[in-house]
N, C-alpha and C positions, 0 to 999 in steps of 0.2 A: 503493499500499499505505500510506503513512504516513499518508494522510487517511482512508482507509476501515477500515483494519485496527483490530481489538480489540487494546488494549494490555494487558500482563500484566507488572507490575513487581515487580523484586526487588532486593535491594540493590546488586548490582554488575551486574544486566543488565536489559535491558528487552525483552522480545518483542512485536513486532507481527505478529498472526495474522489471515489471512483465509482463506476456501476457497480451494481450489486452482483457478486459471484454467484450467490445463491438466490434461492427464490424470493426471499426477503432481505432486504439490506439489514446490516448489521451497524451498531455504534459502539466505538470504544474510546476510552479516557484515557489520557497521559498528563498525569499530574506529580510532577517531579518533588522529590525532597527539597531541593533547592530553591524552588519556586514558593513551597509552604511546607516549614519544617514540621508543623505539629500535624499528626494524623488526623485530629479533629477538624483540622480546618481543610484538610483533603477531601476528607469524608462529606463536609459540609457543602463544599462547591460542588462535588459529584452528584450529591443529592439534588442540587438545585439544576444542575445541569440535565440531568434524568428525567425531572419534571418538565421541563420544556420540550425535551426529546418525546415523551410520552404524549404530549398534547400534539405534536405534529408527526406522530408515527405513520399514519395511514400513507401520507404524502411522501414520507422519507423512505418508503420501502424500496424504492428503486435504486438506494445509494447505499454503498458502505462508506463510512465517514469516521473519522479519527479526530476527536476534539483534544488539542493540545493546548494546555494553559501555559501561556508564555511569561506573564508577571503579574502576580495579586499579592499585595502585601496586607491589606486589612479588609474587615467585613465591607465597607464600602465599595471597594474595588471587587470584591467577589459578588455583590449585587450588580455592579456594572459589566462584571464579566458574562454575567447570565443574561442581562440584557442584550449585551454584544451577540451572545451566542443564538438566541431569538432572532435577532436581525441578521446574522450570517446564514442561520439554517434556513430562513424564510427567503433567503436571496436565491437558494438554490432550487427552489420549487418554481414551476410554471406560474405564470399570473393568476391563472383561475384558483389555484390551490393556496396562495398566500394568505397569511392570517393578518 
């Protein structure tokens, strides 16, 4: 995925997107310890990202996506990263499926 996927850059996140290899697409998360040292914070942002993905799931079924967190320092930036994820993921969708 990292070699062949198309990259979509944001301030806090990077998406690596490719057509789904299986019948329904998959989403993976990369949140390094250097970005968020505490596991509690990594799990919190992962939960927020999954919540956004669940709302958009039927429309994202055509893609395999990796969501990589580039930089987040505090809770306000975690919330901003979640908003950015919604914006970047909806940009992948055809205009009739955008939220």
